[in-house]
C-alpha positions in Angstrom: -54.9 -27.2 18.4 -52.3 -28.3 15.9 -52.0 -26.6 12.5 -50.7 -28.3 9.4 -50.0 -27.6 5.8 -51.0 -30.1 3.1 -49.2 -30.5 -0.2 -51.3 -30.7 -3.3 -51.0 -34.1 -4.9 -50.0 -32.4 -8.2 -46.8 -31.2 -6.5 -43.8 -32.9 -8.3 -42.1 -35.4 -6.1 -38.7 -33.5 -6.4 -40.3 -30.6 -4.6 -41.6 -32.5 -1.6 -38.4 -32.2 0.6 -38.3 -28.4 0.1 -42.0 -28.0 0.9 -41.6 -30.0 4.1 -38.5 -28.0 5.1 -40.3 -24.7 4.5 -43.4 -25.8 6.4 -41.2 -26.7 9.3 -39.4 -23.4 9.2 -42.6 -21.5 8.9 -43.8 -23.0 12.2 -46.4 -25.6 11.1 -46.9 -28.6 13.4 -47.6 -31.0 10.6 -47.3 -31.5 6.8 -49.7 -33.8 5.1 -49.2 -35.7 1.8 -52.1 -37.2 -0.2 -52.0 -40.4 -2.3 -54.3 -39.6 -5.2 -54.2 -41.5 -8.5 -51.8 -41.3 -10.3 -49.4 -38.9 -8.5 -46.6 -39.7 -6.1 -46.9 -42.8 -3.9 -47.8 -41.8 -0.4 -45.2 -43.9 1.5 -42.3 -42.7 -0.7 -43.5 -39.1 -0.5 -43.7 -39.3 3.3 -40.3 -40.8 3.5 -38.8 -37.9 1.5 -40.6 -35.3 3.8 -39.4 -37.0 7.0 -35.8 -37.3 5.8 -35.7 -33.6 4.9 -36.9 -32.4 8.3 -36.1 -32.7 12.0 -39.3 -32.2 14.0 -42.4 -31.8 12.0 -45.0 -34.5 11.9 -45.8 -36.0 8.5 -49.3 -37.3 7.8 -50.3 -39.7 5.1 -53.8 -38.5 4.3 -55.0 -40.7 2.9 -53.9 -44.1 1.6 -56.6 -46.1 -0.1 -56.9 -49.1 2.2 -57.7 -51.6 -0.5 -54.8 -50.7 -2.7 -52.3 -52.7 -0.5 -52.3 -55.8 1.5 -52.8 -54.9 5.1 -49.6 -56.6 6.2 -47.5 -54.6 3.7 -49.2 -51.4 4.7 -48.2 -52.1 8.3 -44.6 -53.0 7.3 -44.1 -49.8 5.4 -45.6 -47.6 8.1 -43.7 -49.4 10.8 -40.4 -48.7 9.1 -41.3 -45.0 8.8 -42.4 -44.9 12.5 -39.2 -46.6 13.7 -37.0 -44.4 11.6 -38.8 -41.2 12.7 -40.4 -42.0 16.0 -43.4 -39.9 17.0 -43.5 -38.1 13.7 -45.8 -40.3 11.6 -49.6 -40.3 11.3 -51.4 -42.7 9.0 -54.7 -42.1 7.3 -56.6 -44.9 5.6 -59.8 -44.5 3.6 -62.1 -46.1 1.0 -60.3 -44.6 -2.0 -62.1 -42.8 -4.7 -64.6 -45.1 -6.3 -63.7 -44.4 -9.9 -59.9 -44.8 -9.2 -60.4 -48.0 -7.3 -62.4 -49.5 -10.1 -59.9 -48.2 -12.7 -57.1 -50.2 -11.0 -59.2 -53.2 -10.2 -59.2 -52.7 -6.4 -62.8 -51.7 -5.7 -64.1 -54.0 -2.9 -67.5 -55.7 -2.7 -68.1 -53.8 0.5 -66.1 -50.7 1.0 -67.2 -50.3 4.6 -66.3 -53.9 5.5 -63.0 -53.6 3.7 -62.0 -50.4 5.5 -62.9 -51.8 8.9 -60.9 -55.0 8.3 -57.9 -53.0 7.2 -58.1 -50.6 10.1 -58.2 -53.5 12.6 -55.4 -55.4 11.0 -53.0 -52.5 10.5 -53.6 -51.1 14.0 -53.0 -54.5 15.6 -49.8 -55.2 13.5 -48.4 -51.8 14.4 -49.1 -52.4 18.0 -46.9 -55.6 17.9 -49.6 -58.2 17.9 -49.6 -61.4 15.9 -52.7 -61.4 13.7 -54.8 -64.2 12.3 -57.9 -63.1 10.5 -60.0 -64.6 7.7 -62.2 -61.7 6.7 -63.9 -60.9 3.5 -61.1 -58.6 2.4 -58.2 -59.2 4.8 -56.8 -62.7 5.3 -53.7 -63.1 7.5 -52.4 -66.3 9.1 -50.2 -65.7 12.2 -48.7 -62.5 10.8 -46.6 -60.3 13.1 -44.0 -57.6 12.4 -40.4 -58.4 13.2 -39.8 -54.7 13.8 -42.9 -53.1 15.2 -42.3 -49.5 16.0 -41.4 -48.5 19.6 -43.8 -45.5 19.3 -47.0 -46.8 17.6 -48.3 -44.2 15.1 -52.0 -43.3 15.2 -54.1 -44.8 12.4 -56.9 -42.4 11.3 -59.8 -43.0 8.9 -60.4 -40.5 6.2 -64.2 -40.8 5.8 -67.3 -38.8 5.2 -70.7 -40.6 5.4 -72.6 -41.4 8.6 -71.9 -45.2 8.6 -68.2 -44.6 7.8 -67.9 -42.0 10.6 -69.4 -44.6 13.1 -66.9 -47.1 11.8 -64.1 -44.7 12.4 -65.2 -44.0 15.9 -65.3 -47.7 16.7 -62.1 -48.9 14.9 -59.7 -46.0 14.2 -57.6 -43.6 16.4 -59.0 -40.6 14.8 -60.9 -39.2 11.8 -59.9 -37.1 8.8 -62.8 -34.9 7.6 -62.8 -33.9 4.0 -63.5 -30.4 2.8 -65.9 -28.6 2.6 -66.0 -28.6 6.4 -68.3 -26.3 8.4 -68.7 -26.3 12.2 -72.2 -27.8 11.9 -70.8 -30.7 9.9 -68.0 -31.2 12.5 -70.6 -31.4 15.3 -72.6 -33.9 13.2 -69.5 -36.0 12.4 -68.5 -36.0 16.1 -71.9 -37.3 17.1 -71.7 -40.1 14.6 -68.1 -40.9 15.7 -69.1 -40.9 19.3 -72.0 -43.3 18.6 -69.4 -45.7 17.1 -67.2 -45.3 20.1 -70.0 -46.1 22.5 -70.9 -49.2 20.6 -67.3 -50.4 20.7 -66.7 -49.4 24.3 -63.9 -46.9 23.3 -62.9 -44.3 25.9 -59.5 -43.3 24.5 -58.9 -40.0 22.7 -60.1 -39.8 19.2 -58.3 -37.2 17.1 -60.4 -35.1 14.7 -58.5 -33.7 11.7 -60.1 -31.3 9.2 -58.6 -30.4 5.9 -59.5 -27.2 4.1 -58.0 -25.0 1.4 -56.8 -21.6 2.5 -57.0 -18.4 0.5 -54.8 -16.0 2.4 -54.5 -12.6 1.0 -54.5 -9.0 2.3 -56.8 -8.3 -0.6 -59.9 -9.8 1.0 -62.1 -9.6 -2.1 -59.5 -11.4 -4.1 -59.2 -14.1 -1.5 -63.0 -14.6 -1.4 -63.2 -14.8 -5.3 -60.5 -17.5 -5.3 -62.3 -19.3 -2.5 -65.6 -19.2 -4.4 -64.0 -20.5 -7.6 -62.4 -23.4 -5.6 -65.7 -24.2 -3.9 -67.6 -24.2 -7.2 -65.0 -26.7 -8.7 -65.4 -28.9 -5.6 -69.2 -29.0 -5.8 -69.1 -29.7 -9.5 -66.5 -32.5 -9.1 -68.3 -34.7 -6.5 -71.7 -36.3 -6.5 -71.6 -36.8 -2.7 -73.7 -34.4 -0.6 -73.6 -36.2 2.7 -71.3 -33.5 4.2 -73.7 -30.8 3.2 -76.9 -32.3 4.6 -76.1 -31.5 8.3 -75.7 -27.8 7.4 -78.9 -27.7 5.4 -77.7 -26.8 1.9 -77.4 -30.2 0.2 -80.6 -29.8 -2.0 -79.8 -26.1 -2.8 -76.3 -27.0 -3.8 -77.5 -29.8 -6.1 -79.9 -27.4 -7.7 -77.2 -24.8 -8.2 -74.9 -27.3 -9.7 -77.6 -28.6 -12.1 -78.4 -25.1 -13.3 -74.9 -23.9 -13.7 -73.5 -24.0 -17.3 -69.9 -23.6 -16.2 -67.7 -23.5 -13.1 -67.5 -19.7 -13.5 -71.3 -19.4 -13.6 -71.6 -21.6 -10.5 -69.0 -19.5 -8.6 -70.9 -16.4 -9.5 -74.2 -17.9 -8.2 -72.8 -19.2 -4.9 -74.2 -17.4 -1.9 -71.6 -15.3 -0.1 -72.5 -16.9 3.2 -71.7 -20.4 1.8 -68.3 -19.2 0.8 -67.8 -17.7 4.2 -69.0 -20.9 5.9 -67.3 -23.5 3.8 -63.9 -21.9 3.1 -61.0 -20.3 4.9 -60.4 -17.0 3.1 -59.3 -13.4 3.8 -56.5 -11.8 5.7 -54.6 -13.6 8.5 -57.0 -12.4 11.2 -60.1 -13.6 9.3 -58.5 -16.9 8.4 -57.5 -17.4 12.0 -61.0 -16.7 13.2 -62.4 -19.3 10.7 -59.9 -21.9 11.9 -60.7 -21.1 15.5 -64.4 -21.7 14.8 -63.5 -25.2 13.5 -61.5 -25.8 16.7 -64.5 -24.7 18.9 -66.7 -27.1 17.0 -64.5 -30.1 17.9 -61.5 -30.2 15.5 -58.1 -31.0 17.1 -56.0 -30.4 14.0 -56.7 -28.1 11.0 -54.8 -28.8 7.9 -54.7 -25.9 5.4 -53.9 -26.6 1.8 -52.6 -24.6 -1.1 -52.1 -25.4 -4.8 -49.1 -27.1 -6.3 -47.4 -23.7 -6.7 -47.3 -22.9 -3.0 -46.2 -19.3 -2.4 -44.4 -18.9 0.8 -44.6 -15.1 0.4 -48.2 -15.7 1.7 -48.2 -14.4 5.3 -48.3 -17.9 7.0 -46.3 -16.5 9.8 -49.0 -13.9 10.5 -51.6 -16.6 10.4 -49.8 -18.9 12.8 -49.1 -15.9 15.2 -52.8 -15.1 15.2 -53.7 -18.7 16.1 -51.2 -18.8 19.0 
């Protein structure tokens, strides 16, 4: 299993090189950078992280597929992959609906749009000349003059059942969004595998799971912070598809509806939900939670912190416990 550190999108761009260097020095295998509106652009951020480090893999997780022409996405990623061979992972996703509408990029069919972008970008990065006249991607004899010698994997950052099947059929891996529980990972893997069967895929499909981490020798403090973060996440999204496989979607919706504030929701959250849906506690407890995700089918776990990442947190003890 690989273990990575994700940078919060709120992190000022000037701090990205230092974060990447510190993640590499701490022993993380990967560092991941998001592209959320309207923070630092993902390609530029990844370039800064790669230039500041020597060995760590840098993941772009995720770029909204519809925000760029597929050919230009491939050009940018190909340049990174050729400059830093074997150190780039690309994640493409639907993009947040509100943001995509805000910038005039919301497609008629998000599922079709993502599938067409995945096909085109993967083919271009592999050195093929692409002609496609799809609903959302239109290319006429397009090929990269400098395709990368080591083709980077292209993962889909998706959540719903149909999107998971699409990822299995047309991506090299899947990035699962938090909250992630082992039961949801198994459900996602089943949907991904269904897509792979339909497409006749037999190659390896990487499963990446991102989750915030609340690492503290004071276990009660870690659990309080985890509960507050989970409450904010539940209040901030209307999607419950990732909660249905673990049987708490309806109860979560009822709790959200009844809560008058994030603090009230955090106080009402069942302790077993916090334990199941977060990584919190001392290094041994956090390592056990991460190992449970691995056993459920996750290949790479990406732990995240806030924009003020504190490297006095015992990441070394966590990584030692995992290895």
